[in-house]
C-alpha positions as CSV (number, residue, x, y, z in Angstrom):
1,M,111.5,67.7,64.4
2,N,110.8,71.1,66.0
3,Y,108.0,73.1,64.5
4,V,107.8,76.8,65.3
5,E,104.9,78.7,63.9
6,K,105.8,82.0,62.4
7,R,103.2,84.7,62.1
8,A,102.6,86.3,58.7
9,Y,102.4,89.7,60.4
10,G,104.4,90.9,63.3
11,R,102.6,92.0,66.5
12,I,102.9,95.5,67.9
13,S,102.5,95.9,71.6
14,V,99.9,98.5,72.5
15,H,97.6,99.4,75.4
16,L,94.4,100.8,73.9
17,E,91.0,100.8,75.5
18,V,88.4,99.4,73.1
19,T,84.8,98.4,73.1
20,F,83.3,95.6,71.1
21,Y,79.8,94.6,70.2
22,C,78.9,90.9,70.4
23,R,75.7,89.0,71.1
24,D,73.6,92.1,71.4
25,K,75.9,93.5,74.2
26,I,78.7,96.0,74.4
27,H,81.8,94.7,76.1
28,E,85.0,96.5,77.2
29,G,88.6,95.5,76.9
30,T,92.2,96.6,76.2
31,A,93.9,95.9,72.9
32,L,97.3,94.5,74.0
33,N,98.8,93.8,70.6
34,L,97.8,94.2,67.0
35,S,98.9,93.4,63.5
36,E,97.6,94.0,60.0
37,K,95.3,90.9,60.3
38,G,94.3,90.8,64.0
39,M,94.6,91.7,67.6
40,F,94.6,90.4,71.1
41,I,92.1,92.0,73.5
42,G,92.5,91.6,77.2
43,T,89.0,91.2,78.8
44,K,87.4,89.5,81.7
45,E,84.2,88.9,79.6
46,M,84.9,85.5,78.1
47,C,81.5,84.0,77.2
48,F,81.6,84.0,73.5
49,P,81.0,81.1,71.1
50,F,84.1,80.2,69.1
51,E,84.2,81.9,65.7
52,S,81.8,84.6,66.9
53,T,81.8,87.7,64.8
54,M,81.9,91.1,66.4
55,D,82.7,94.7,65.7
56,V,85.6,96.3,67.6
57,M,85.5,100.0,68.1
58,I,88.9,101.7,68.4
59,P,89.3,105.4,69.2
60,Y,91.5,106.8,66.3
61,K,92.3,110.5,65.8
62,E,89.0,112.3,66.4
63,D,86.8,109.4,65.3
64,V,86.1,105.8,66.0
65,L,87.5,103.0,63.8
66,L,84.9,100.2,63.4
67,V,86.7,96.9,62.8
68,P,84.7,93.7,61.9
69,V,86.5,90.6,63.4
70,R,86.0,86.9,64.1
71,L,87.0,85.3,67.4
72,R,89.9,82.9,66.9
73,R,91.1,82.0,70.4
74,I,90.3,82.5,74.0
75,E,93.0,82.6,76.7
76,M,92.2,82.0,80.3
77,S,95.1,81.5,82.6
78,P,96.0,82.5,86.2
79,D,99.5,83.3,85.0
80,S,98.8,85.6,82.2
81,Q,96.3,88.1,80.8
82,D,92.8,86.7,80.0
83,G,91.5,87.7,76.6
84,I,90.5,86.9,73.1
85,G,92.5,86.7,69.9
86,V,90.5,88.1,66.9
87,E,91.1,88.0,63.2
88,L,90.0,90.8,60.9
89,F,87.6,90.0,58.0
90,D,89.1,92.6,55.8
91,A,91.5,95.3,56.8
92,S,90.3,98.7,55.6
93,G,92.7,101.4,54.5
94,D,92.0,103.3,57.8
95,Y,92.9,100.2,59.9
96,S,96.0,99.7,57.9
97,Q,97.0,103.3,58.5
98,F,96.2,102.9,62.2
99,V,98.6,99.8,62.5
100,L,101.2,101.6,60.4
101,S,101.0,104.6,62.8
102,H,101.8,102.4,65.8
103,R,104.5,100.5,63.9
104,T,106.4,103.7,62.9
105,A,105.9,105.2,66.4
106,R,108.3,102.6,67.8
């Protein structure tokens, strides 16, 4: 039996510079895809405990969107982008509008 996991929310390819605060330190990365419930952030900084919580800061309009997330996966591979998959705790209306603006821009 073949099992193919389907995501509840489709991913949108992006290239957005973000910063995130975890373990008393600010880190930098690039959001490479996002959805209503999470995002993948390309980063070389990979020393986070699994299920860490952090705040991702995304430039949006003339402000910064602060998005609280939980680390869900770490990808380290010589063949692809290193990074972290994060899941939102609770998508705010601003974050939902942010995702919608990228979805409709396609």
